N, C-alpha and C positions, 0 to 999 in steps of 0.2 A: 520622547523623541519630538523634534520640531516638525513643522508641516512637511518638509521633505524627509522622507524616511518614516512616515507615520504608518502605524499598523492599519491595514485595511480590514477592519473588524468584520465586515460583511463576508469577505472572502475567507478570512481566518476562521470565523465561526462555522463555516461549512467544510473547511479543510479537515478540521479535527475529527468530525464524525466519519468522513470518508477514510482516514487513515486508520481510525479504530475499527471501522467496518472491515477494511482490508485484512487487518491483523486478526480479528476475531474469526472471520469466515475462512481465511486460509488455515488457521488453527483447527477449526471444526473439520475442514476437509482433510487435513493431515491425520487427525486423530481417528476419523471415521474410516480413512483408508487403511489404517493399521489394523483395524478389527479383523480378526481371522475368519470368523463366520458372521455374516450379516445378511439381513434380508435385502432383497432388491431395492426396496424403498430407501434404505440407508445409502446404497451405492448411488442411487439417483440424487439423494439429498447432498451427499458428498460432492458430486460433480457440479450440482447447482451452487454450492458454496464457493467452489473454486471460480466458477464464472462470475459470481457477484464480486468476489475478491479481485478478480482481474479488472473489472470495470472500476471499482473503487480506487484501486492503485492508479489506473490511467487517469482518473479525474484529477489527481493531485500530481502525479510524477510522469505522466505520459506527454501528450503534445503541449507544447508551450502556449498554443492558442486557447487551450482549455480555460474557462473562466475561473476555475479552482486551482490552476497550476501554482505550485509552491513559489514560483518567482513573483506571484502577485500578493504574497503575504504582506509585503510592505510596499506602500506607494513610493515611487521613485527610489527604488532599492539601489543602494550604493553597490558598485561593481564588486567591491571587496566583500561585502555581506553575501552577495550571490556566489562569488567564487569560494567563500568558506564552506558553504553547504556542498558544492560540487567537490571540493578537495576532501571533505569528510566522506563523501560517497565513494570517491575513488579509493581512499585508503581502506574503508571497511569492506568493500566488495572486492578489491584487488583488480578492479577494471580500470583502465586508463581512459583519457579523454576521447580516444578513438573507439575503444571497446564498449564503453558505457552506452553511447547512443545506439549502438547496434543491439545491445541488450534490451534497452528501452524500446526499441522498434519491434523486437521479437514479441514482447508482451502486448504492445499496441496491435501488432498483426493478429495475435490470437484473439484479442478483443474484436477487432474489425472483421475478421474473416470467419470466426467461428462463434464467438459468444454473441455479438450484437447482430451480426448478419451472417447468414449461412451461405458461404460461397462453396459450391459443390466441389471445387478443387482446392479447398483450404489447406489440405495436407501437402500439396505441392509447395506452397509457400511456407508452411509450418510443419516440417517433417516430425519434429518432437515438441512436446509441451515445454515451454520455457521453465528453467530452473528458478523456482520462486524463493529460494533462500536469499539471493542477492536482492530481490524486491523487499524482503522483509528487513534486510540490512539497511536498505534505503529509508524505509519507514522509521526505523530506529535512529538513524542519523538525523532525519528530519525532527524527531522528537527532541534529541539533544540540541540541535541547532536552535529550535524554538525556545527552549529553556535558557539558552545563552543570549538571546536577543535582548537589547537594552530597552525593554518596555518602560513606559512612564509609570510612575507610582500608582496612579489611579486606574491603570489599565490591568485588569486581572484576566486570567485565563485558566481554564480547568487543567489540572495536571493530566497528561495523557496516560502515563504509566502503562505502556504497551506490554511490558513483562507481566503486569497484573492481569491485563486483558487476556494474554496468552494462558496464564495460570488458571483463570476462571473458566475459559473455554474448554481447557483440557479436563477440568473437574466436571463440567457439564456433560461432556462426551462420555467420560468414565462412569458417571452416575447413570446415564442412559443405557450404556452397555451393561452395567450391573443389573439394572431394572429388568432388562430383557434377556439376561444371561447370554450376551453375545461377546 
């Protein structure tokens, strides 16, 4: 890439761990939630994993003003490149350009009103916990989008393999469950 459209390596290098964190911790939460008999500590850990996942997702896919927002992956990003990820997100989630921002705001509201700050009336604004399957689809579209970006030959980035992160996290929780017979 030339100067315009250059990868912002400082931002990109921090986005990847946030996306991985989101996927890993969401998977931990989901796997722990499915355990039929579990000690209270695992219930508390499961909830903590969901909170961390929520924060990590918002860091990259939440408010555009976030220093790690996906739109800052490339300096002076061309509108077509930005629109490409948006279109991918709309297709994979089934949400349109009016629905997706509302969904995005529901996760941000959970983060703002319950995870990061406790508003006593948080349930008035967030009557149900947002459905995180779409958030996972967004992370996977980001992964595919990143893989399709025209990086220069000398710029390398680690392969995300979010599916591998999910598989590994599922195995870790299964091992824990087997260890404690839960």
